[in-house]
C-alpha positions as CSV (number, residue, x, y, z in Angstrom):
1,M,119.5,-0.1,-301.3
2,K,121.2,2.6,-302.9
3,L,119.4,3.1,-306.5
4,V,120.8,5.4,-309.1
5,R,120.4,6.5,-312.6
6,F,123.3,6.9,-314.7
7,G,124.3,8.0,-318.6
8,A,123.5,11.0,-320.6
9,L,120.8,13.5,-320.0
10,G,117.5,11.7,-320.7
11,A,119.2,8.5,-321.9
12,E,119.8,7.6,-318.4
13,K,120.2,3.9,-317.4
14,P,119.1,2.4,-313.7
15,G,122.0,1.3,-311.8
16,I,122.5,0.1,-308.3
17,L,125.6,0.6,-305.4
18,D,127.4,-2.4,-304.5
19,A,129.6,-2.5,-301.3
20,E,132.5,-0.7,-302.3
21,G,130.6,2.0,-303.9
22,H,131.0,0.9,-307.2
23,I,127.7,1.3,-309.6
24,R,126.4,-1.9,-311.2
25,D,124.1,-2.2,-314.1
26,L,120.5,-2.7,-313.4
27,S,119.0,-2.4,-317.1
28,A,119.2,-6.4,-317.5
29,H,116.1,-6.2,-314.8
30,I,114.4,-3.1,-314.9
31,D,113.8,-0.2,-317.8
32,D,114.1,2.9,-315.1
33,I,114.2,4.2,-311.3
34,N,110.6,5.3,-311.6
35,G,107.1,4.6,-310.3
36,A,106.9,1.4,-311.2
37,A,110.0,0.0,-310.0
38,L,109.1,1.4,-306.7
39,S,106.8,-0.7,-305.5
40,A,107.6,-3.3,-302.4
41,A,107.0,-6.3,-305.0
42,S,109.9,-4.7,-307.3
43,L,112.2,-3.4,-304.7
44,D,112.0,-7.2,-303.1
45,S,112.8,-8.5,-306.3
46,L,116.2,-6.3,-306.8
47,R,117.1,-7.3,-303.2
48,A,117.3,-10.3,-304.2
49,I,119.9,-9.7,-307.6
50,D,123.1,-11.0,-306.9
51,I,124.7,-7.4,-307.6
52,A,128.1,-9.0,-307.9
53,S,126.9,-10.7,-310.9
54,L,126.2,-7.3,-312.9
55,P,128.1,-5.3,-314.7
56,V,130.3,-2.4,-313.0
57,V,129.5,0.9,-314.7
58,S,132.7,3.4,-315.8
59,Q,133.2,5.3,-312.5
60,D,133.4,8.8,-314.8
61,V,130.0,8.1,-315.7
62,R,127.3,11.1,-315.2
63,L,124.8,10.5,-312.6
64,G,121.0,11.6,-313.7
65,A,118.5,12.6,-311.0
66,C,117.9,9.3,-309.1
67,V,114.2,9.5,-309.8
68,G,113.0,9.0,-313.6
69,G,109.7,9.6,-314.9
70,I,108.4,12.0,-312.0
71,G,104.8,12.8,-312.4
72,K,104.9,15.7,-309.6
73,F,107.6,17.6,-307.9
74,M,106.1,19.2,-304.5
75,C,107.8,21.2,-302.2
76,I,107.3,22.5,-298.6
77,G,108.3,25.6,-298.1
78,L,108.9,27.6,-294.2
79,N,109.2,24.3,-292.7
80,Y,111.5,24.9,-290.4
81,S,111.3,27.3,-287.5
82,D,114.4,28.7,-287.8
83,H,114.3,29.6,-291.7
84,A,110.6,30.9,-291.2
85,A,112.7,33.3,-288.7
86,E,115.3,34.1,-291.3
87,T,112.9,35.3,-293.9
88,G,111.0,37.2,-291.7
89,S,107.6,35.1,-292.1
90,P,105.6,33.6,-289.6
91,I,105.2,30.1,-288.3
92,P,102.9,28.4,-290.9
93,E,99.7,26.7,-289.8
94,H,99.3,23.8,-292.6
95,P,102.2,22.5,-294.4
96,I,102.9,25.5,-297.3
97,L,102.6,23.5,-301.0
98,F,104.1,25.1,-304.1
99,M,104.9,23.1,-307.1
100,K,108.6,22.7,-308.9
101,A,108.1,22.3,-312.9
102,T,109.7,18.6,-313.6
103,S,111.5,20.4,-316.3
104,A,113.9,21.8,-313.8
105,I,114.7,18.2,-312.5
106,V,118.8,17.6,-313.5
107,G,121.4,15.0,-311.8
108,P,123.2,15.9,-308.6
109,N,126.4,16.7,-310.1
110,D,124.7,18.7,-313.5
111,T,125.5,22.4,-313.5
112,V,122.8,25.1,-312.4
113,M,122.4,27.7,-314.9
114,L,121.3,31.3,-314.0
115,P,118.2,32.1,-316.0
116,R,118.5,35.5,-317.8
117,G,118.0,38.3,-315.6
118,S,118.6,36.5,-312.2
119,T,120.3,38.5,-309.6
120,H,118.6,37.0,-306.7
121,T,119.6,32.9,-307.0
122,D,119.7,31.2,-303.7
123,W,120.4,27.3,-302.4
124,E,118.6,25.2,-300.0
125,V,119.1,22.1,-299.3
126,E,116.1,19.7,-298.2
127,L,115.4,16.1,-297.6
128,G,113.7,14.5,-300.5
129,V,111.4,11.6,-300.7
130,V,109.8,9.4,-303.2
131,I,106.6,7.8,-303.0
132,G,106.2,4.2,-303.5
133,K,102.6,3.1,-303.7
134,A,99.4,5.1,-304.1
135,C,98.7,7.3,-301.4
136,K,95.3,9.0,-300.8
137,Y,93.7,9.9,-297.6
138,V,96.4,8.4,-295.4
139,S,97.0,8.8,-291.8
140,V,100.2,10.1,-290.3
141,E,100.6,7.1,-288.4
142,D,100.6,5.4,-291.4
143,A,102.3,7.5,-293.9
144,L,105.5,6.4,-294.0
145,E,104.6,3.1,-295.0
146,Y,103.7,4.9,-298.8
147,V,107.7,5.9,-298.8
148,A,109.8,4.2,-301.4
149,G,113.2,6.0,-300.4
150,Y,115.2,9.2,-299.6
151,F,117.3,11.6,-301.2
152,V,119.2,14.9,-301.4
153,S,117.1,17.8,-303.0
154,N,118.5,21.5,-303.7
155,D,115.3,23.5,-304.1
156,V,117.5,26.3,-306.0
157,S,115.5,29.3,-305.8
158,E,115.2,33.0,-307.8
159,R,113.8,35.3,-305.0
160,H,113.0,37.6,-307.5
161,F,111.3,35.7,-309.6
162,Q,109.7,33.9,-307.0
163,T,108.3,37.2,-304.6
164,K,108.5,40.0,-307.4
165,L,106.7,38.7,-310.2
166,T,103.4,38.9,-309.2
167,G,102.0,35.1,-308.5
168,Q,103.0,32.1,-306.7
169,W,106.2,31.0,-305.8
170,T,106.2,28.4,-308.5
171,K,107.8,31.2,-310.8
172,G,111.3,31.1,-309.3
173,K,111.6,27.5,-308.3
174,S,111.1,26.1,-312.0
175,C,114.0,27.2,-313.8
176,D,115.8,25.0,-316.1
177,T,118.3,22.9,-313.5
178,F,116.4,24.4,-310.3
179,G,116.0,20.5,-309.4
180,P,119.1,18.6,-308.8
181,I,118.1,15.5,-306.9
182,G,120.4,12.5,-306.1
183,P,122.9,11.2,-306.3
184,W,121.6,8.0,-304.3
185,L,117.5,6.7,-304.0
186,V,118.2,5.4,-300.6
187,T,115.4,2.6,-300.0
188,A,113.5,3.6,-296.5
189,D,114.3,0.7,-295.1
190,E,117.9,1.7,-294.9
191,I,116.8,5.5,-293.1
192,A,116.0,4.1,-289.5
193,D,114.3,7.7,-288.8
194,P,113.7,10.4,-291.4
195,Q,113.3,13.1,-288.5
196,N,117.2,12.6,-287.5
197,L,119.4,13.4,-290.4
198,D,122.1,16.2,-290.5
199,M,122.5,17.8,-294.0
200,S,124.8,20.7,-294.7
201,L,125.4,23.1,-297.6
202,D,128.5,24.9,-298.3
203,V,128.9,27.7,-301.2
204,N,132.6,28.4,-302.1
205,G,134.0,25.9,-299.5
206,K,132.2,28.2,-296.9
207,R,129.9,26.6,-294.8
208,M,126.2,28.4,-295.0
209,Q,123.7,25.8,-294.2
210,T,123.6,23.3,-290.9
211,G,120.4,21.7,-290.0
212,N,119.0,18.6,-288.7
213,T,115.4,17.0,-290.2
214,S,114.5,16.8,-286.3
215,T,113.5,20.9,-286.6
216,M,111.2,20.5,-289.3
217,I,107.7,22.1,-288.2
218,F,106.0,19.2,-290.3
219,S,107.4,15.7,-290.2
220,V,107.8,13.8,-293.3
221,A,104.4,12.0,-292.3
222,E,102.9,14.8,-291.5
223,C,103.3,16.5,-294.7
224,I,102.5,13.6,-296.6
225,S,99.1,12.7,-294.8
226,H,98.4,16.2,-295.5
227,L,99.2,16.3,-299.3
228,S,97.2,12.8,-299.5
229,Q,94.0,15.0,-298.0
230,L,94.0,17.1,-301.2
231,M,95.6,14.7,-304.2
232,T,96.6,11.5,-304.6
233,L,100.0,10.6,-304.5
234,H,101.2,8.3,-307.1
235,P,104.4,6.1,-307.2
236,G,107.2,8.1,-307.9
237,D,106.1,11.3,-307.1
238,V,108.9,13.6,-305.2
239,I,108.6,15.9,-302.2
240,S,111.2,17.8,-301.3
241,T,110.6,18.8,-297.5
242,G,111.8,22.5,-296.6
243,T,115.0,23.6,-296.0
244,P,116.7,24.9,-292.5
245,P,118.8,27.9,-292.0
246,G,121.1,29.7,-293.7
247,V,120.0,30.8,-297.0
248,G,121.4,33.5,-298.9
249,M,118.6,35.5,-298.7
250,G,118.7,35.3,-294.7
251,I,122.0,36.8,-294.5
252,K,121.9,40.2,-292.5
253,P,122.7,43.0,-293.2
254,D,123.2,42.1,-296.5
255,P,121.9,38.8,-298.4
256,V,124.3,36.9,-301.0
257,Y,123.3,35.1,-303.9
258,L,124.9,32.6,-306.5
259,R,127.1,33.9,-309.2
260,E,128.6,32.3,-312.1
261,G,131.6,30.4,-311.5
262,D,130.6,29.8,-307.4
263,V,130.6,26.2,-306.5
264,M,127.7,24.1,-303.9
265,D,128.5,21.1,-302.3
266,V,125.2,20.1,-300.6
267,W,125.1,16.8,-298.4
268,I,122.4,14.6,-295.9
269,E,123.6,12.1,-293.8
270,G,123.3,8.7,-295.0
271,L,122.1,9.9,-298.5
272,G,125.3,11.5,-300.2
273,K,126.6,14.5,-301.7
274,Q,125.9,16.8,-304.8
275,R,128.2,19.3,-306.0
276,Q,127.1,21.7,-308.6
277,H,128.8,24.8,-310.8
278,I,126.9,27.5,-311.7
279,G,126.6,28.5,-315.1
280,Q,124.6,31.5,-317.3
281,D,122.2,30.2,-319.3
């Protein structure tokens, strides 16, 4: 299934994509696409619905973040060896974890706003994962059983804030609008292998990032297992699993950063496409 949230910011409704690509309204069946709706039993009940009987949603409706009520937005840093190399960083021994404030979350096509004083805002296409059931001390072998679905994530990052303002990366990762996720939450049963998905990101029509999840240092399962040793992962928690090479800060000899008026197109195989215009806060 491809689940979607639609409507005005802060008042999104749950929906599902039909075979023709139209959004159908799920409001009569669930309140939101959130942790409560992502249990195996809940997803099975949604699969049993006659989608054709659901109201069709206008094609020009705003798409919201594909998961609502997110408790934790966790991100894995330097998880592609070639991305670590372009940033001049060593290969990590364990998954690098940082958190992105949930207030950064926006829809897949919402405007990304450059914060005041920003001169080094960068892009990062990433595979997003949402947890479907409480997860603690799980093995790598069992970890994918806790995944409800996958989505496109753009881990927008202000590099100066991230590296020069003294502290952890969260400062450069949590600015308002720096967490576009969606367009769809694609349930795990539709993704045969999360470690073999092509991905790309364009800026102003120019290809900047091309990658495949097969080159992750730590697989999705390894990331989930590692995190579950440190904290309980709850239904509706999300993990953004790292980015392939091609970020602006890695361009030599002169890094390139986002400016007002730029446009990002962000895509992952089977998970859909985002488009964000860049504005100024």
